[in-house]
DSSP file (Angstrom, degrees, kcal/mol; ACC not computed):
  #  RESIDUE AA STRUCTURE BP1 BP2  ACC     N-H-->O    O-->H-N    N-H-->O    O-->H-N    TCO  KAPPA ALPHA  PHI   PSI    X-CA   Y-CA   Z-CA
    1    1 A M              0   0    0      0, 0.0     2,-0.2     0, 0.0     0, 0.0   0.000 360.0 360.0 360.0 131.5   21.8   63.2  -50.9
    2    2 A D        -     0   0    0      2,-0.0     2,-0.4     0, 0.0     0, 0.0  -0.557 360.0-162.8 -82.0 148.6   20.7   62.2  -54.3
    3    3 A A        -     0   0    0     -2,-0.2     2,-0.4     2,-0.0     0, 0.0  -0.991  11.8-163.3-135.9 147.9   18.8   59.1  -55.0
    4    4 A C        -     0   0    0     -2,-0.4     2,-0.3     2,-0.0    -2,-0.0  -1.000  17.7-177.7-127.0 131.7   18.1   57.0  -58.1
    5    5 A C        -     0   0    0     -2,-0.4     2,-0.4     2,-0.0    -2,-0.0  -0.898  25.3-130.6-130.2 155.5   15.3   54.5  -57.9
    6    6 A L        -     0   0    0     -2,-0.3     2,-0.4     2,-0.0    -2,-0.0  -0.861  33.5-165.1-101.9 135.1   13.9   51.9  -60.5
    7    7 A F        +     0   0    0     -2,-0.4     2,-0.3     2,-0.0    -2,-0.0  -0.989  21.0 162.9-132.2 143.2   10.1   52.2  -60.7
    8    8 A V        -     0   0    0     -2,-0.4     5,-0.1     0, 0.0    -2,-0.0  -0.928  37.9-113.4-149.0 126.5    7.4   50.1  -62.1
    9    9 A S     >  -     0   0    0     -2,-0.3     4,-2.2     1,-0.1     5,-0.2  -0.218  25.4-118.2 -56.8 151.1    3.8   50.3  -61.5
   10   10 A T  H  > S+     0   0    0      1,-0.2     4,-2.1     2,-0.2     5,-0.1   0.841 115.5  52.7 -60.0 -34.4    2.1   47.5  -59.7
   11   11 A T  H  > S+     0   0    0      1,-0.2     4,-2.2     2,-0.2    -1,-0.2   0.934 112.5  44.1 -70.3 -44.0   -0.1   46.8  -62.7
   12   12 A D  H  > S+     0   0    0      1,-0.2     4,-1.9     2,-0.2    -2,-0.2   0.854 112.3  51.9 -72.7 -31.7    2.9   46.6  -64.9
   13   13 A L  H  X S+     0   0    0     -4,-2.2     4,-2.3     2,-0.2    -1,-0.2   0.874 110.4  50.5 -69.0 -38.0    4.9   44.4  -62.4
   14   14 A R  H  X S+     0   0    0     -4,-2.1     4,-2.5    -5,-0.2    -2,-0.2   0.929 110.3  48.5 -64.7 -44.2    1.9   42.1  -62.2
   15   15 A D  H  X S+     0   0    0     -4,-2.2     4,-2.3     2,-0.2    -2,-0.2   0.863 111.9  49.1 -65.3 -35.4    1.7   41.8  -66.0
   16   16 A L  H  X S+     0   0    0     -4,-1.9     4,-2.4     2,-0.2    -2,-0.2   0.900 112.2  48.4 -70.3 -42.2    5.5   41.1  -66.2
   17   17 A L  H  X S+     0   0    0     -4,-2.3     4,-2.2     2,-0.2    -2,-0.2   0.918 113.1  48.4 -66.8 -42.3    5.4   38.4  -63.5
   18   18 A E  H  X S+     0   0    0     -4,-2.5     4,-2.4     2,-0.2    -2,-0.2   0.933 109.2  52.1 -58.5 -49.0    2.4   36.9  -65.3
   19   19 A R  H  X S+     0   0    0     -4,-2.3     4,-2.6     1,-0.2    -1,-0.2   0.898 108.1  51.8 -57.0 -46.0    4.1   37.0  -68.6
   20   20 A T  H  X S+     0   0    0     -4,-2.4     4,-2.1     1,-0.2    -1,-0.2   0.905 110.1  50.4 -57.3 -42.6    7.2   35.1  -67.0
   21   21 A Q  H  X S+     0   0    0     -4,-2.2     4,-2.0     1,-0.2    -2,-0.2   0.889 108.3  50.1 -63.0 -39.3    4.9   32.6  -65.7
   22   22 A D  H  X S+     0   0    0     -4,-2.4     4,-2.8     2,-0.2     5,-0.2   0.868 108.1  54.7 -67.3 -37.9    3.2   32.1  -69.1
   23   23 A L  H  X S+     0   0    0     -4,-2.6     4,-2.7     1,-0.2    -2,-0.2   0.961 108.4  48.7 -61.5 -45.1    6.7   31.7  -70.7
   24   24 A R  H  X S+     0   0    0     -4,-2.1     4,-1.0     2,-0.2    -2,-0.2   0.889 109.3  52.9 -56.7 -42.1    7.6   28.9  -68.3
   25   25 A L  H >X S+     0   0    0     -4,-2.0     3,-1.3     1,-0.2     4,-0.5   0.966 109.4  47.7 -58.9 -54.0    4.3   27.3  -69.0
   26   26 A L  H >< S+     0   0    0     -4,-2.8     3,-1.6     1,-0.3     6,-0.2   0.919 108.2  57.2 -54.8 -41.9    5.0   27.3  -72.8
   27   27 A E  H 3< S+     0   0    0     -4,-2.7    -1,-0.3     1,-0.3    -2,-0.2   0.778 101.5  55.0 -62.1 -21.9    8.4   25.9  -72.1
   28   28 A S  H << S+     0   0    0     -3,-1.3    -1,-0.3    -4,-1.0    -2,-0.2   0.526  88.3  93.4 -86.5  -6.4    6.9   22.9  -70.3
   29   29 A I  S X< S-     0   0    0     -3,-1.6     3,-2.2    -4,-0.5     4,-0.3  -0.810  71.8-146.4 -91.4 112.3    4.8   22.0  -73.4
   30   30 A P  G >  S+     0   0    0      0, 0.0     3,-1.3     0, 0.0     4,-0.3   0.760  92.5  53.0 -50.2 -41.4    6.6   19.5  -75.4
   31   31 A I  G 3  S+     0   0    0      1,-0.3     3,-0.2     2,-0.1    -5,-0.0   0.653 115.6  42.2 -73.8 -14.1    5.4   20.7  -78.9
   32   32 A L  G X  S+     0   0    0     -3,-2.2     3,-0.6    -6,-0.2    -1,-0.3   0.280  85.1  93.2-114.4  17.0    6.4   24.1  -78.1
   33   33 A Q  T <  S+     0   0    0     -3,-1.3    -2,-0.1    -4,-0.3    -1,-0.1   0.698  79.9  61.5 -83.9 -18.1    9.8   23.6  -76.5
   34   34 A K  T 3  S+     0   0    0     -4,-0.3    -1,-0.2    -3,-0.2    -2,-0.1   0.652  81.9 108.7 -86.5  -6.0   11.8   24.0  -79.8
   35   35 A L  S <  S-     0   0    0     -3,-0.6     2,-0.0     1,-0.1    -3,-0.0  -0.248  73.2-119.6 -62.7 148.5   10.5   27.5  -80.2
   36   36 A T     >  -     0   0    0      1,-0.1     4,-2.3     4,-0.0     5,-0.2  -0.351  30.9-102.4 -74.8 169.6   13.0   30.3  -79.7
   37   37 A E  H  > S+     0   0    0      2,-0.2     4,-2.7     1,-0.2     5,-0.2   0.935 124.5  50.9 -56.3 -49.2   12.3   32.9  -76.9
   38   38 A N  H  > S+     0   0    0      1,-0.2     4,-1.7     2,-0.2    -1,-0.2   0.890 109.7  48.8 -64.3 -37.4   11.1   35.4  -79.5
   39   39 A E  H  > S+     0   0    0      2,-0.2     4,-1.7     1,-0.2    -1,-0.2   0.848 111.3  49.4 -66.1 -35.8    8.7   32.9  -81.0
   40   40 A R  H  X S+     0   0    0     -4,-2.3     4,-2.5     2,-0.2    -2,-0.2   0.875 111.7  51.0 -72.1 -35.4    7.3   32.0  -77.4
   41   41 A N  H  X S+     0   0    0     -4,-2.7     4,-2.2    -5,-0.2    -2,-0.2   0.931 110.7  46.8 -61.3 -42.1    6.9   35.7  -76.8
   42   42 A A  H  X S+     0   0    0     -4,-1.7     4,-1.2    -5,-0.2    -1,-0.2   0.865 111.0  52.2 -73.2 -31.1    5.0   36.1  -80.0
   43   43 A V  H  X S+     0   0    0     -4,-1.7     4,-1.0     2,-0.2     3,-0.4   0.951 111.5  47.9 -66.2 -46.6    2.8   33.0  -79.1
   44   44 A I  H  < S+     0   0    0     -4,-2.5     3,-0.4     1,-0.2    -2,-0.2   0.856 108.4  55.0 -59.2 -36.5    2.0   34.6  -75.7
   45   45 A S  H  < S+     0   0    0     -4,-2.2    -1,-0.2     1,-0.2    -2,-0.2   0.814 107.2  50.3 -62.1 -32.6    1.2   37.9  -77.4
   46   46 A A  H  < S+     0   0    0     -4,-1.2    -1,-0.2    -3,-0.4    -2,-0.2   0.638  90.0 104.1 -94.3  -6.2   -1.3   36.2  -79.6
   47   47 A F     <  -     0   0    0     -4,-1.0     2,-0.5    -3,-0.4    -3,-0.0  -0.386  55.9-151.9 -66.3 146.4   -3.1   34.4  -76.7
   48   48 A T        -     0   0    0     -2,-0.1     2,-0.5     2,-0.0    -2,-0.1  -0.976  17.6-130.3-115.8 129.8   -6.5   35.5  -75.5
   49   49 A Y        +     0   0    0     -2,-0.5     2,-0.4     2,-0.0    -2,-0.0  -0.706  30.1 178.6 -85.4 126.3   -7.2   34.7  -71.9
   50   50 A V        -     0   0    0     -2,-0.5     2,-0.4     2,-0.0    -2,-0.0  -0.979  15.1-150.5-128.9 133.3  -10.6   33.0  -71.5
   51   51 A K        -     0   0    0     -2,-0.4     2,-0.3     0, 0.0    -2,-0.0  -0.811  10.3-167.7-101.7 146.4  -12.2   31.8  -68.1
   52   52 A F        -     0   0    0     -2,-0.4     2,-0.3     4,-0.1     3,-0.0  -0.948  10.6-142.0-128.8 151.2  -14.5   28.9  -68.0
   53   53 A T    >   -     0   0    0     -2,-0.3     3,-2.4     1,-0.1     2,-0.0  -0.702  45.9 -65.9-106.5 164.8  -16.7   28.0  -64.9
   54   54 A D  T 3  S+     0   0    0      1,-0.3    -1,-0.1    -2,-0.3     3,-0.1  -0.268 123.9  23.3 -48.9 122.9  -17.5   24.4  -63.8
   55   55 A G  T 3  S+     0   0    0      1,-0.4    -1,-0.3    -3,-0.0     2,-0.0   0.169  89.6 131.1  98.5 -14.0  -19.5   22.6  -66.3
   56   56 A D    <   -     0   0    0     -3,-2.4     2,-0.5     1,-0.1    -1,-0.4  -0.381  55.0-129.9 -65.5 148.8  -18.6   24.7  -69.4
   57   57 A Y        -     0   0    0      1,-0.2     3,-0.1    -3,-0.1    -1,-0.1  -0.903  19.1-174.1 -96.3 122.9  -17.5   23.1  -72.6
   58   58 A I  S    S-     0   0    0     -2,-0.5     2,-0.3     1,-0.4    -1,-0.2   0.931  76.8 -11.3 -80.5 -51.6  -14.2   24.4  -74.0
   59   59 A I        -     0   0    0      4,-0.0    -1,-0.4     6,-0.0     2,-0.3  -0.976  67.7-139.5-145.2 153.9  -14.5   22.3  -77.2
   60   60 A R    >   -     0   0    0     -2,-0.3     3,-2.4    -3,-0.1     2,-0.2  -0.841  34.1 -92.5-112.5 150.9  -16.7   19.5  -78.2
   61   61 A Q  T 3  S+     0   0    0     -2,-0.3     3,-0.1     1,-0.3    19,-0.0  -0.426 114.8  27.1 -58.1 124.9  -15.9   16.3  -80.1
   62   62 A G  T 3  S+     0   0    0      1,-0.4    -1,-0.3    -2,-0.2     3,-0.1   0.182  89.3 128.5 101.8 -16.3  -16.5   17.1  -83.8
   63   63 A D  S <  S-     0   0    0     -3,-2.4    -1,-0.4     1,-0.1     2,-0.1  -0.297  74.4 -88.5 -64.8 162.6  -15.9   20.8  -83.6
   64   64 A A        -     0   0    0      1,-0.1     2,-1.8    -3,-0.1     3,-0.2  -0.465  34.5-130.5 -71.1 139.6  -13.4   22.3  -86.1
   65   65 A G        +     0   0    0      1,-0.2    -1,-0.1    -2,-0.1    -6,-0.0  -0.451  63.9 130.3 -89.7  66.5   -9.8   22.1  -84.6
   66   66 A D        +     0   0    0     -2,-1.8     2,-0.3     2,-0.0    -1,-0.2   0.222  56.6  63.6-102.4  15.9   -9.1   25.8  -85.3
   67   67 A A        -     0   0    0     -3,-0.2     2,-0.5     2,-0.0     0, 0.0  -0.955  64.1-144.9-138.5 157.1   -7.8   26.7  -81.9
   68   68 A F        -     0   0    0     -2,-0.3     2,-0.4     2,-0.0    -3,-0.0  -0.971  22.4-164.0-125.5 116.5   -5.0   25.7  -79.5
   69   69 A Y        -     0   0    0     -2,-0.5     2,-0.5     2,-0.0    -2,-0.0  -0.776  10.4-171.9-102.8 136.8   -5.8   25.7  -75.8
   70   70 A V        -     0   0    0     -2,-0.4     2,-0.7     0, 0.0   -44,-0.0  -0.976  23.4-135.0-131.2 122.2   -3.4   25.7  -72.9
   71   71 A V        +     0   0    0     -2,-0.5     3,-0.1     1,-0.2     5,-0.0  -0.639  25.1 178.6 -83.1 111.0   -4.9   25.1  -69.4
   72   72 A K        -     0   0    0     -2,-0.7     2,-0.3     1,-0.3    -1,-0.2   0.871  65.8  -9.7 -82.1 -42.6   -3.1   27.8  -67.3
   73   73 A S  S    S+     0   0    0      2,-0.0    -1,-0.3     0, 0.0     2,-0.1  -0.982 103.3  38.2-155.1 160.4   -4.9   26.9  -64.1
   74   74 A G  S    S-     0   0    0     -2,-0.3     2,-0.4    -3,-0.1    -3,-0.0  -0.400  81.6 -70.4  92.5-168.4   -7.7   24.9  -62.7
   75   75 A T        -     0   0    0     -2,-0.1     2,-0.3     2,-0.0    -2,-0.0  -0.983  39.9-173.8-128.0 134.5   -8.8   21.3  -63.8
   76   76 A V        -     0   0    0     -2,-0.4     2,-0.4   -22,-0.1   -22,-0.0  -0.857  16.9-137.6-122.4 161.8  -10.5   20.2  -67.0
   77   77 A M        -     0   0    0     -2,-0.3     2,-0.5     2,-0.0    -2,-0.0  -0.976  13.7-157.2-120.8 136.4  -11.9   16.8  -68.0
   78   78 A V        +     0   0    0     -2,-0.4     2,-0.3     2,-0.0    -2,-0.0  -0.951  16.4 172.7-114.7 123.6  -11.3   15.4  -71.4
   79   79 A T        -     0   0    0     -2,-0.5     2,-0.4     2,-0.0   -18,-0.1  -0.968  14.6-161.3-134.4 157.4  -13.5   12.9  -72.8
   80   80 A R        -     0   0    0     -2,-0.3     2,-0.3   -19,-0.0    -2,-0.0  -0.990  15.1-136.9-140.2 128.9  -13.9   11.2  -76.2
   81   81 A N        -     0   0    0     -2,-0.4     2,-0.2     1,-0.1    -2,-0.0  -0.628  28.9-116.0 -80.6 137.4  -16.8    9.3  -77.6
   82   82 A A              0   0    0     -2,-0.3    -1,-0.1     1,-0.1     0, 0.0  -0.535 360.0 360.0 -76.0 143.4  -16.1    6.0  -79.4
   83   83 A K              0   0    0     -2,-0.2    -1,-0.1     0, 0.0    -2,-0.0   0.384 360.0 360.0 -97.2 360.0  -16.9    6.1  -83.1
């Protein structure tokens, strides 16, 4: 008896599942909802994953606004000082 199987490594499968989660996350962000699927894939490919620990600053008021952050997991606190 012959058999034909589909194969994907566990690492590749994990990456594919994570990418699917990332696509869903981007679809939930209003400013990104009008992007096409190809554009969302390009955005995901451009992202760099960065982990922060409790107490870390992601960005501070007054810093140059030269990056776009999406919180994938965890909790962040946003504060703004009055001017």
